[in-house]
C-alpha positions in Angstrom: -1.4 10.9 16.5 2.2 11.2 16.1 4.4 9.1 13.4 5.8 6.9 15.5 2.1 5.7 16.8 0.7 5.3 13.4 4.2 3.3 13.0 3.5 1.4 15.9 0.3 0.3 14.9 1.2 -0.2 11.3 3.9 -2.9 13.5 1.6 -4.4 15.2 -0.4 -5.4 11.9 2.3 -7.0 10.3 2.5 -10.0 13.3 -0.6 -10.7 11.7 1.0 -11.2 8.4 0.3 -14.9 6.7 3.9 -15.0 4.6 4.9 -18.8 4.1 6.2 -18.1 0.3 8.1 -14.6 1.1 8.9 -14.7 4.6 8.3 -10.9 4.5 5.8 -9.7 7.1 4.5 -6.0 6.5 2.3 -3.6 8.1 0.0 -0.8 7.3 -2.0 1.9 9.3 -3.9 3.9 7.5 -5.2 7.4 9.2 -8.7 8.3 7.6 -9.7 12.1 7.9 -11.7 11.5 11.3 -8.8 10.4 13.4 -9.6 6.5 12.4 -7.1 4.2 12.2 -7.4 0.7 9.9 -5.0 -2.1 9.6 -4.1 -4.7 7.7 -1.3 -7.1 6.7 -0.6 -8.8 3.8 -2.0 -12.2 2.9 -0.1 -14.4 0.9 -1.5 -17.1 -1.3 0.1 -20.5 -3.7 -2.0 -18.8 -6.2 0.4 -15.4 -6.1 -2.2 -13.1 -7.9 -4.5 -13.9 -4.9 -1.9 -12.3 -2.2 -2.9 -9.1 -0.9 -0.6 -6.3 0.6 -1.0 -4.7 4.0 -1.8 -1.6 2.4 -4.8 -3.0 0.1 -5.8 -4.7 2.8 -6.3 -1.8 5.4 -8.0 0.4 2.5 -10.5 -2.3 2.1 -11.3 -2.5 5.6 -11.8 1.5 5.7 -13.8 1.2 2.7 -15.9 -1.3 4.0 -16.6 0.8 6.8 -17.7 3.9 5.1 -14.6 5.5 5.2 -13.4 7.8 2.0 -10.9 10.3 2.8 -7.5 9.5 4.3 -4.8 11.6 5.5 -1.9 9.4 6.1 -0.6 5.8 5.5 1.9 4.3 8.0 3.8 1.0 6.2 5.9 -1.4 8.4 8.8 -3.7 6.7 12.1 -5.1 8.6 14.5 -4.8 5.6 17.5 -3.5 4.4 15.8 -0.7 2.1 12.4 1.6 3.0 9.6 -0.3 2.4 7.3 1.6 0.1 3.8 1.0 -1.6 3.8 -1.0 -4.8 2.7 0.1 -7.5 -1.2 -1.8 -7.4 -1.2 -0.2 -3.8 -0.4 3.3 -4.8 -3.4 2.8 -7.7 -5.8 1.8 -5.2 -4.6 4.5 -2.8 -5.0 7.1 -5.8 -8.9 6.4 -6.2 -9.3 8.0 -2.7 -6.8 10.7 -2.5 -8.6 12.7 -5.0 -7.3 16.6 -5.5 -5.8 16.4 -1.8 -2.6 14.7 -0.8 -2.1 12.5 1.9 1.2 11.4 3.7 3.1 8.2 3.3 5.3 7.0 6.3 7.7 4.4 5.1 10.1 1.8 7.9 12.7 0.0 7.5 15.1 -2.3 10.0 16.2 -0.5 13.0 12.9 1.5 13.0 14.0 4.3 10.5 11.3 5.6 8.4 11.1 8.5 5.7 7.7 10.1 4.8 6.3 11.3 1.4 3.6 13.1 0.1 1.2 10.5 -2.1 1.7 12.7 -4.8 5.3 12.5 -5.0 5.5 8.9 -5.1 2.9 8.6 -8.0 2.7 12.2 -9.8 1.0 11.2 -13.1 -1.8 8.3 -11.4 -4.4 7.3 -13.4 -8.1 8.7 -12.4 -11.4 9.4 -14.1 
């Protein structure tokens, strides 16, 4: 799958976001080692700690379907800055990256995107 195709899946997922507080929809598309793609959107809650990010939604969907090896994650957001995964999402991803690495695609308004290796975004993550 091309970068653009994965980013388009993330953009489509953002259409389902529930964001009555931030008004900032985010979508994610997580590509697994076997080629399967799981999408997610952010879901906000008045009890802010219960809010879940798009990235973690996609991760939970993939894990609940038995997937454990991820190769790429595309994150879609329409801000003036690139939409990077938050610290909690990075730590959750670290659980499944292991000794390998994965590519993280981050968008900003206008469809522009950047690509990073997970290890560049979280070089010294906590792992057991």
